[in-house]
C-alpha positions as CSV (number, residue, x, y, z in Angstrom):
1,X,12.3,9.7,-5.7
2,X,9.8,7.0,-6.6
3,X,6.1,8.2,-6.2
4,X,3.5,5.5,-5.7
5,X,-0.5,6.2,-6.2
6,X,-2.8,4.1,-4.3
7,X,-5.8,4.9,-5.9
8,X,-8.7,3.1,-4.7
9,X,-8.0,1.7,-0.6
10,X,-10.4,-1.2,0.5
11,X,-12.3,1.1,2.3
12,X,-13.5,4.6,0.9
13,X,-17.1,3.7,-1.2
14,X,-18.4,6.4,-4.0
15,X,-20.8,7.6,-2.0
16,X,-18.0,9.1,0.3
17,X,-16.0,10.0,-2.3
18,X,-17.4,10.7,-5.8
19,X,-14.2,9.6,-8.0
20,X,-12.4,7.0,-5.8
21,X,-12.0,4.5,-8.7
22,X,-13.2,1.6,-8.2
23,X,-13.9,-0.4,-11.1
24,X,-11.3,-2.1,-13.6
25,X,-11.4,0.1,-16.4
26,X,-11.4,3.4,-14.1
27,X,-8.4,2.0,-12.3
28,X,-6.7,1.7,-15.3
29,X,-7.4,5.4,-16.6
30,X,-6.7,6.6,-13.6
31,X,-3.4,4.7,-12.8
32,X,-2.2,6.2,-16.7
33,X,-2.9,9.5,-16.4
34,X,-1.0,9.4,-12.9
35,X,2.0,7.7,-14.7
36,X,2.1,10.6,-17.2
37,X,2.6,13.0,-14.3
38,X,4.9,11.3,-12.2
39,X,3.8,7.8,-10.7
40,X,6.1,5.2,-11.2
41,X,4.4,2.4,-8.9
42,X,0.9,2.0,-8.2
43,X,-0.9,0.2,-4.9
44,X,-3.7,-1.1,-6.1
45,X,-7.0,-2.8,-4.1
46,X,-9.6,-4.3,-6.4
47,X,-13.5,-4.3,-5.5
48,X,-16.3,-6.3,-6.6
49,X,-19.1,-5.0,-9.0
50,X,-20.7,-3.4,-6.0
51,X,-17.1,-1.4,-5.4
52,X,-17.2,-4.0,-1.8
53,X,-13.5,-4.8,-1.1
54,X,-11.9,-7.9,-2.3
55,X,-8.8,-9.9,-2.9
56,X,-10.0,-12.1,-5.8
57,X,-6.8,-12.8,-7.9
58,X,-9.3,-12.6,-10.9
59,X,-9.9,-9.2,-10.6
60,X,-6.0,-8.4,-9.7
61,X,-5.4,-10.4,-13.0
62,X,-7.9,-8.4,-14.9
63,X,-6.8,-4.7,-13.4
64,X,-3.4,-5.5,-13.7
65,X,-4.0,-6.6,-17.6
66,X,-6.0,-3.0,-18.5
67,X,-3.4,-0.8,-16.8
68,X,-0.5,-2.6,-18.6
69,X,-2.3,-2.2,-21.4
70,X,-2.4,1.5,-21.1
71,X,0.8,2.2,-19.3
72,X,3.7,0.7,-17.8
73,X,4.3,0.8,-13.9
74,X,5.7,-1.4,-11.4
75,X,2.5,-3.1,-9.8
76,X,1.8,-3.4,-5.9
77,X,-1.6,-5.9,-5.3
78,X,-2.5,-5.5,-1.8
79,X,-3.1,-8.8,0.2
80,X,-5.0,-6.6,3.3
81,X,-8.3,-5.9,0.9
82,X,-10.5,-4.7,3.4
83,X,-13.6,-5.2,6.1
84,X,-16.3,-5.1,3.6
85,X,-18.5,-8.2,4.5
86,X,-17.6,-10.6,1.5
87,X,-13.9,-10.3,3.4
88,X,-15.2,-11.1,6.3
89,X,-14.9,-14.4,8.3
90,X,-16.7,-15.3,11.8
91,X,-14.3,-15.3,14.5
92,X,-17.5,-15.6,16.9
93,X,-19.1,-13.7,20.1
94,X,-20.2,-11.2,17.0
95,X,-16.3,-10.7,16.2
96,X,-15.1,-10.9,12.6
97,X,-11.5,-11.1,10.6
98,X,-10.4,-10.1,7.5
99,X,-10.8,-13.6,5.6
100,X,-7.4,-15.3,5.7
101,X,-7.6,-17.5,2.7
102,X,-8.4,-14.1,0.4
103,X,-5.8,-12.4,1.6
104,X,-3.5,-15.4,0.7
105,X,-5.2,-15.6,-2.7
106,X,-4.0,-11.7,-3.6
107,X,-0.8,-13.1,-4.5
108,X,-2.0,-14.7,-7.5
109,X,-3.0,-11.9,-9.2
110,X,0.6,-11.6,-11.2
111,X,1.5,-8.4,-9.8
112,X,5.6,-7.1,-9.0
113,X,5.2,-6.7,-5.6
114,X,2.5,-8.2,-3.3
115,X,2.0,-6.1,0.2
116,X,2.3,-8.4,3.4
117,X,0.8,-6.7,6.4
118,X,3.0,-8.5,9.3
119,X,0.9,-7.2,12.1
120,X,-2.7,-8.2,14.3
121,X,-4.3,-5.3,14.9
122,X,-8.3,-4.3,14.9
123,X,-9.7,-2.0,12.5
124,X,-13.0,0.1,13.6
125,X,-15.5,1.3,11.0
126,X,-18.8,2.4,11.5
127,X,-19.0,1.0,14.7
128,X,-17.7,-2.9,13.9
129,X,-14.6,-4.3,14.6
130,X,-12.7,-6.5,12.5
131,X,-9.7,-7.8,13.3
132,X,-6.6,-8.0,10.7
133,X,-5.1,-11.4,11.9
134,X,-1.2,-11.8,10.9
135,X,0.6,-13.7,13.6
136,X,4.5,-14.8,12.1
137,X,3.4,-18.0,11.1
138,X,0.8,-16.1,8.9
139,X,3.2,-13.7,7.6
140,X,5.7,-16.6,7.2
141,X,3.2,-18.5,4.9
142,X,2.5,-15.0,2.8
143,X,5.9,-14.6,2.4
144,X,6.6,-18.3,1.0
145,X,3.8,-17.5,-1.4
146,X,4.7,-14.1,-2.6
147,X,8.1,-15.9,-3.6
148,X,6.8,-18.6,-4.8
149,X,5.0,-16.3,-7.5
150,X,7.8,-14.7,-8.7
151,X,7.5,-11.4,-6.8
152,X,8.5,-9.4,-3.7
153,X,6.7,-9.1,-0.3
154,X,6.5,-4.9,0.3
155,X,6.5,-4.9,4.3
156,X,3.8,-2.6,5.7
157,X,4.7,-0.9,9.2
158,X,2.2,0.3,11.5
159,X,4.6,1.3,14.4
160,X,8.0,1.2,15.6
161,X,8.3,-2.3,17.4
162,X,7.4,-3.9,14.1
163,X,11.2,-3.0,12.8
164,X,12.5,-3.7,16.0
165,X,11.5,-7.4,16.1
166,X,8.6,-9.0,13.3
167,X,10.3,-7.4,10.1
168,X,14.1,-8.9,10.8
169,X,12.9,-12.2,12.5
170,X,11.0,-12.8,9.2
171,X,13.4,-11.1,7.1
172,X,15.4,-13.5,8.3
173,X,14.2,-16.6,6.8
174,X,14.4,-15.0,3.1
175,X,17.5,-13.2,2.8
176,X,17.8,-13.3,-0.8
177,X,20.6,-10.6,-1.2
178,X,18.2,-7.7,-2.4
179,X,17.1,-4.8,0.0
180,X,13.7,-5.4,2.0
181,X,10.9,-3.0,0.6
182,X,8.8,-1.6,3.4
183,X,6.2,1.1,3.5
184,X,6.1,3.0,6.8
185,X,2.5,3.7,7.5
186,X,1.4,7.0,9.3
187,X,-1.6,8.6,10.5
188,X,-4.1,5.4,10.0
189,X,-4.6,5.0,13.8
190,X,-8.1,6.5,13.8
191,X,-8.6,2.9,11.4
192,X,-6.5,0.4,12.8
193,X,-5.0,-0.1,16.7
194,X,-1.3,-0.7,16.9
195,X,-0.8,2.2,14.2
196,X,0.8,5.5,14.8
197,X,1.0,8.9,14.3
198,X,3.5,11.0,12.7
199,X,6.0,13.1,14.5
200,X,9.4,14.2,13.2
201,X,11.0,12.6,15.9
202,X,8.5,9.4,15.2
203,X,9.8,8.8,11.6
204,X,12.9,9.9,11.9
205,X,13.3,6.9,15.1
206,X,11.4,4.3,12.6
207,X,13.7,5.2,9.6
208,X,17.1,4.6,12.1
209,X,15.5,1.5,12.8
210,X,15.0,0.1,9.4
211,X,17.0,-2.9,8.2
212,X,20.3,-1.7,6.8
213,X,19.8,-1.9,3.2
214,X,15.9,-1.4,3.3
215,X,14.3,0.9,0.8
216,X,11.8,1.9,2.4
217,X,8.5,4.6,0.9
218,X,6.2,6.4,3.6
219,X,2.4,6.4,3.3
220,X,0.2,8.8,5.2
221,X,-3.5,9.0,6.4
222,X,-5.7,12.4,6.7
223,X,-5.9,15.7,5.3
224,X,-2.1,16.8,6.2
225,X,0.4,14.5,5.3
226,X,2.4,17.0,3.5
227,X,4.8,17.5,6.9
228,X,5.8,13.7,6.5
229,X,5.5,13.4,3.3
230,X,8.2,16.2,3.2
231,X,10.2,14.7,5.9
232,X,9.8,11.2,4.6
233,X,11.9,12.9,1.2
234,X,14.5,14.8,3.2
235,X,15.7,11.3,5.5
236,X,16.3,9.5,1.6
237,X,12.8,7.6,1.4
238,X,10.1,7.2,-1.3
239,X,6.3,8.3,-1.6
240,X,2.6,7.5,-1.6
241,X,0.1,9.1,-2.1
242,X,-3.5,8.9,-3.5
243,X,-7.1,8.8,-2.5
244,X,-6.8,5.7,-0.4
245,X,-4.6,7.6,1.8
246,X,-6.0,11.5,2.0
247,X,-8.8,11.8,0.0
248,X,-10.1,15.5,1.2
249,X,-8.6,17.9,1.3
250,X,-8.3,20.3,4.7
251,X,-11.4,21.8,3.9
252,X,-12.9,18.5,3.1
253,X,-13.4,18.9,-0.6
254,X,-12.3,15.8,-2.1
255,X,-9.2,14.9,-4.2
256,X,-8.3,13.3,-7.3
257,X,-5.6,10.7,-7.4
258,X,-4.0,13.6,-10.3
259,X,-4.0,16.0,-7.9
260,X,-2.6,14.2,-5.3
261,X,0.5,12.9,-7.7
262,X,1.0,16.4,-8.9
263,X,1.2,17.6,-5.9
264,X,4.0,14.9,-4.7
265,X,6.6,15.9,-7.8
266,X,5.5,19.5,-7.2
267,X,7.0,19.1,-3.6
268,X,9.7,16.2,-4.7
269,X,11.3,18.5,-6.9
270,X,11.1,21.8,-4.5
271,X,13.8,19.2,-2.1
272,X,16.2,19.2,-5.3
273,X,15.1,15.6,-6.4
274,X,13.1,13.8,-9.3
275,X,10.7,11.3,-9.9
276,X,11.7,8.2,-10.6
277,X,11.3,6.4,-13.7
278,X,10.0,3.4,-14.2
279,X,12.9,1.5,-14.9
280,X,14.6,3.2,-11.8
281,X,12.4,2.3,-9.6
282,X,12.4,-1.7,-11.0
283,X,16.3,-1.2,-10.0
284,X,16.0,0.6,-6.7
285,X,13.2,-2.5,-5.9
286,X,14.7,-4.8,-7.6
287,X,12.4,-6.1,-9.5
288,X,11.0,-7.0,-13.1
289,X,8.3,-6.3,-15.5
290,X,5.9,-9.4,-15.4
291,X,3.6,-9.5,-18.6
292,X,1.0,-11.3,-16.8
């Protein structure tokens, strides 16, 4: 089973969580420690020097280089970025969207995988609303850019409707014989509209609705992700953990990426599986190691 660590995310600040890694050296050190205990992939966001979300390809290249200098791991760079002011483009009437040119630029960071959020949804943060605007035309543009860069897309799925229309239609344009990589994102409805809350029936339905050959993972926001992640493993999926998704425990105490990966390893083993190696992860996802 692939265990992906998502160490940083695009929203949480050091003021809110004392150990969220936001700078390149810190991210690389955290990822390397997590690989030592069982992670085989890293879903990365980058931040500016003052910890604001970014999709700057130079920052991605810097982080990717530092990670690869420390450890061998499959790298996944986010094209979603975050809702910090530097990533916002004005829409008028006081509203803004996550900058599309900046999202496209994330493709050039040199990762094996780049996320593709084929959804249009509002993010509500601290009373402000920011649009993630990804109509099909933009999703096709991003998909083509990812392919041209020699990377693979990871389709971020927020709700069942995406699996009945959006993702199948887009996949039809890029059928290359390889199974699509899908991450089912649950319990982020407190931030994003069009996102859904986990239930056993819902996750079973979403897995049943996946394209037949898809290799899927599940990520779960909030303080109590483990039942949903256990179900993901039972259903034959892979799992993502990290401070991006569940930075605090049930009592509100901050958790570290290392602790979360260690707990994920215990979960996988308790369910009769073992963590995938990095080489096995590349085989499952049909990706090749990139050296730059």
